[in-house]
N, C-alpha and C positions, 0 to 999 in steps of 0.2 A: 634472531629474526629468521623466520622461515619464508622462503620464496621459491616459487616453482617456475622454471622456464618451460617453454613449450615441449621440448623433447623429454623432459624429466618428470612431468606430472604423473605419468603412468607408473613410475618407479617408486612412488611413495615420497615420504618427506625428505627434503634436502635442506640442510641447514647451511646458510651462507652468512658469514659475518658481514654486517653492514657498516658503512662509514658515514659519518655526518657530512662528509664532503661529496657524497654521491649526488650527481646532478638530478634535479627534479624531472619528472616525466614531461614530455612535450604536449601531451593531450590529457584527457581525463584518466584517472587511475582508480582502480577498484580492487578491494580485497574480498575474496570469497572465502568465508569461514564455514567449514563443512563439519557437521556432527561426525565424529570419528566412526560411528557405527555405519554411516552411509558412504564413507569415503571410497572404499574399494569399488562399490557398485556404480559409483558415479565418475570414476576416474576417466574413462573414455569420453564421456559427455563433457566433462570439464576441460579436458585437453582440447577437444574440438572447439569449444567456446573460446578458450584462451587464444588459440591460433587465429580464429576469425577476428577477434578484437585487436590482437596485436598487429595484424595486417592493416587495421584501420587506425594504427598509432595510439591505441590505448595501452596502458600498463595494467596488467592483470597479475594479482598475487593470490595464491590459493594456500589455505592452511587447514589441516584437520584440527578438530576441537574436542577435547575431553570435557565431560561435564564439570562445570564450575559455577561460581556465583556471577551475578550480573555485574558486580563491582569489578571482578577480574576481567570480564568481557570488555567493560568500558576502558579499563587500563590498557588492554591489548589493542583496542581500536586507536587509542591515543598514541600508542607506540608507532602504529602505522602512519598516523598523521606526521609525527616527528621524523620518521625515517624515510617515508616515501611520498609524503604530501598527498595522501589519498583524498579523493573527492567523496567516496562513499564505501559502503560495505553491503554485501549480500550474505545473509545468514541462512544457510541451508540445513534444515533439520530442526531438531528440538533444542531450543535455546532458552536461557533464563530471561526474565523480564523484571524491570523495576516496577514497583507498584506505587500508586499515589492515591491519597485519600483527600477528599474535599467535600464541602457543601456546594453542590451544583444544582442540577435539575431536580435532585432529591435532597432531603436533609443530610444524607450521608451517601457518598459514592466512593468506591475503591476499585481501581482498574489498572491494568498494565499500561505503561507509557514508554515509548521508544525515544522520546525527547531526551531522556536521561543519557542515552548513548551518543547523542549527536552534538551536544553543546559542552565543550570541554571546560568552559570557564564558569558555568553555573555551579552553585553549591546546593546540594540537596540534603535536607535534614529530616530525620525521623525524631520528632520532638518527644513523642510518648513511648518510644522504644518498642513498638509493636512490629517492627520490620517493614513498615509501610511508610514511605516518605509523606510528609504533610506540609512541607515548606520548601520553597526554592528561592534563590536570589532573583531579583528583578532583571529585566533586560535580557531575556533569553534570546539567543542568536545561534542558529545551527551552523556548526563548522563543517559537518559532513551529513550525508543522508544515510539511513540504514533501511534496507528492505529485507523482508523475510520470505522464505520459500519452504513450504512444508508439504509432505506427502510420502507415499510409499516409494521404494526404489524405482519400481516400474513407472509410477506417475511422474517422478522427477526426471527419469530418462526421457520419457515422452515429452515432457515440458521443454527440456533443452533441445530436443529434436524440432519442436515447433519454433523455438527462437531461431534456430539455424535456418529453417525454411523461410521465416519472415525476413531475415536479413539477406538471404541469397536469392530467394525467388520472389517474395512479395507478400502482400496481405493474405491472411487466412480466411477473411470474411469480406464480403462486399464493402467497399470503402464508403461508408456512410455513418451517420450518427443517429441515435434514437434517444430522445428525451422523454422520460416517463415521470410524471409528477402526480402524486395521489391527491385525494380530495382536500386535505387540510391546506395544501399549498397551491391550490388551483389558480390563485390570483397572481402567481409568479409571472413576471414579464419575460417572455422568451422570444421577443421580436428579433434579437440578434443571435438566437440559438445559444444563449449563455456563453458566447465567445467561441463556440464551436464552428461558426460560419467561416472562421478564418482557416479552419482545417478541412471542412467538408462542404461540398456543394449540395449534397443530398442529406437533408436533416428532416426527420419526422418527429413531430411533437404530439404527445398525448397528455393533456392536462384537464380536459373537460371532465367534470365529475361523472357524466354519463358514459364516458369512454375509457376512463382510467381503471380498467378491470384486469384481473388476472388473465382472462381469455385473450384480451387484446395484447397484453404484454407477451404472452406465449406465442400468439399468432405471428408477431414480428420476429421473435428470436428463435422460433422453430421453422420459420419460413426462410426469407432471404437473409435474415440476420442483420447485424450492424457491427461494424468494427469497433465503434465507441458507443457506450451507453452511459448516460447520466440518469440516475434514478433517485427519486426522493419519495420514500414511503416508509411506513413503520416496519420494524423487524426485530429480530433477536439474533442470538448467536447462530442458530441453525435454520432460520426461516425468514421469509419476507411476508408481510401481510398487506392485503389490498382492500382498502375500505371501499364500500359501495353501498348505495341505497337503491332498491328496485323501484319500479314504477308506482308501487303502492306505498312507498316511503318506508319500507322495512329494511333493516340491515341485511345485506347479502354479500358480505365480504368473503374473502378466500385467502388461503395460505399456500405459499410455495416453499418447500423445504430444500435443504442442501442436497439431500439424496435425489430429489426430483429434478433439480438443476442438472445433476450428473446424468441421471437416467434419460432425460430429454435432450441432453447434449446441446445446450443452448449455444447459439452461434453469436458469440461476442468475444472480442479479444481484450478490450480495455474497458474498465468500469469505474466510474466515479460514483461511489456508493454512500449517499446520505441515508443510511439505514442503521438505526441504533444497534450497537453491539455486533453487527454482522461481520466485522473484521477482528473479532476477539480470537486471536490466534491460539489461545490456550484451550479453546473449546475442542471437543472431540472431532467435530465435523462442522467447521464454520462455513457460512455462506461465501466468504472471501476465498477460502481454500477451494471450494467447489468451482468458483468462477476462474480461478487461476490454474489449478492442476487437474480439475475433475472432468473437463471437457476436452474435445479435440481442437478447441479454438482459443483457450484462455492464455493471456500473456501477462497482464498486470492489473492491479486494482489500487485505488486509494479508498480508505474506509475508516470506520470508527471501532474502537474497542470498548466504548462506553455509550451512554445515552448522549445524544447531541446532534449537531448538524455540521456539515463542512461549509463554513462561511465563505462567501465571495468566490464561488466556483469559477467565475469568469477569469480571475487572476491565474488560477492553475491552468485553465484551458488556453489562455493567451500565452502563457509561458511555453506551453507545448507547441503552439503555432509558430513561435519564434525559433524553433529548432532545439529547445532544451530537451534533454533526456527526461524520462519519467522521474528519476531521482532529483535532477536539477530543478525541475518544475515544482516538485514538492518542497524542496528546501527553500526556493525563492518565495513560494507561496507562504510558507511559515514565517519567513523573515520579514515579509510585508504585512501579512494578515494575522496568522496564527499567534504570533508573539504578543499581540495587543491584548491588554488585560480583559477587555470586554468580550473577546472571543476565546479566552483560555479555557473557559468552562467546557468547551468542546474540543479545542485544538490539541490539548494535552493527550487526547485519546486518538488522534489521527495518525494512521500508519499507512505504509505502502507494502505491497507484496509483488513479487515477480522481479525480473531482470531490470534493475534501475537504469541501465544504459540504453534501453529501448527508446526510439524516437518515433514520432508520427509524421503524417503529412506526405505520404507517398515517397519517402526517401529512407527505406529501411536500412541502408548502409551508411546513412549520414552519421558522422561521429558525435553529433550532439554537443559540440563545444561552443555553442552560442554564448556570448558574454552574459553572465548571470546577473542581469539587473531585472527587477520585477516589472511586470506589465502594469499599466494603469489600473487602479483598483475599481474602476467602474462605478464611481459614486453618483454619476448622473441620475437624477431622480427617475428618469424614464426606465432605468434598468436596475433599480433596487430590487434585490431578491428578498422576498418575504420569508425570512427564516423562522423567527419565533421559537418558542419552546417545542421540543420534539414530542413531549407527552406520550412516550412509548407505552403501549398497553401490552406489557410482556406476558407471554404465555407461561414461561418458566424463568426462574431467576438465573442470571449469568454466573459463570464460574467465579467463585470467591477466593480470597487470598488463602484461607485455610485449606481449601481443596487443592490449590496450587502447591502450597507448602507440603501437604501430606503426600502429594503425588511426586514431588521433586525436592526432597529435603536437601539434595546436593546443590540446589540452586540458591539456597538461603544461608547467609552467614550464621555461624553458631553464636 
């Protein structure tokens, strides 16, 4: 077992024998597993992060990672559960992924899923031997959360700097929320701010078909900005699309690419992204990565690696309002909502990016150790979100398994 103490993280790996009798940590605990090629460049940032979190009574473990299969990664995470009772993991850099295939919104879908890494009791089966799982046992239940963080060394150093600023100084963006819902879902009831009214007094909602345009989206996020954005519009791995019909009834939609998000330096720290494929972390430049490490304000996202929707977003938002960390809120959401069979067609592709120990609500140093019971699911008919099928009009096909295997043969078992 590899464990890093505050003063030794700069010195590189330190191997310490662990004992089963070691007492469990008093607060949340997190393992940060770092791609070995990035470790040296991030050592100072990780040391600062570990010191900050340990002062807040978190247990932080850091380990460099040589390329290996997703099965090996899963076993390693379970080692940490057994030895240190971890709540979650942050994977920094280029890491393997489990792939799953199913008949979902399309007759055939194959996509990366991080649920494989988080439920230690589930059995995953590749029935046809093509290296893609196609069956799992019922009753999924997440034991831990995993979050990913990808980018260049400079982007990742800047990211950890933003996290440090958020915890020690305060929000990076005006403390407000922005709800943007495109044409197809304009009937969504947002009277309660989708649960965000428990976190923010200032909430702007754009859902009228005449108003839900790219220009209005950019006006808010290049102007005052919003700390939290909930967005529901079509997209792909590296773009968001905005449906619109002009006064003459002609299509007048527009597209925002990942590179444009970075270039325009959009002012948002947290994003709940119901955008098909936009959190496909295997893509060269995903929308999720742009929002997390590509701007001066990004901190964390929840999004999709596949076609789908993030069902019952109120549950996730209410969990955050109760003091749960980003990772806790995600795990509790999945164990209440995502694990249900009727939602699995989307939820198997839901992932989080960024520091999973971040909390919201004006308390950046709050340890986020709220008891992890889920919030009410919000079934009241007055607040039912009209999810429906995403019907994504993709401009390009997403990364497929063969591309993944060809690019990373070391990630796939022989």
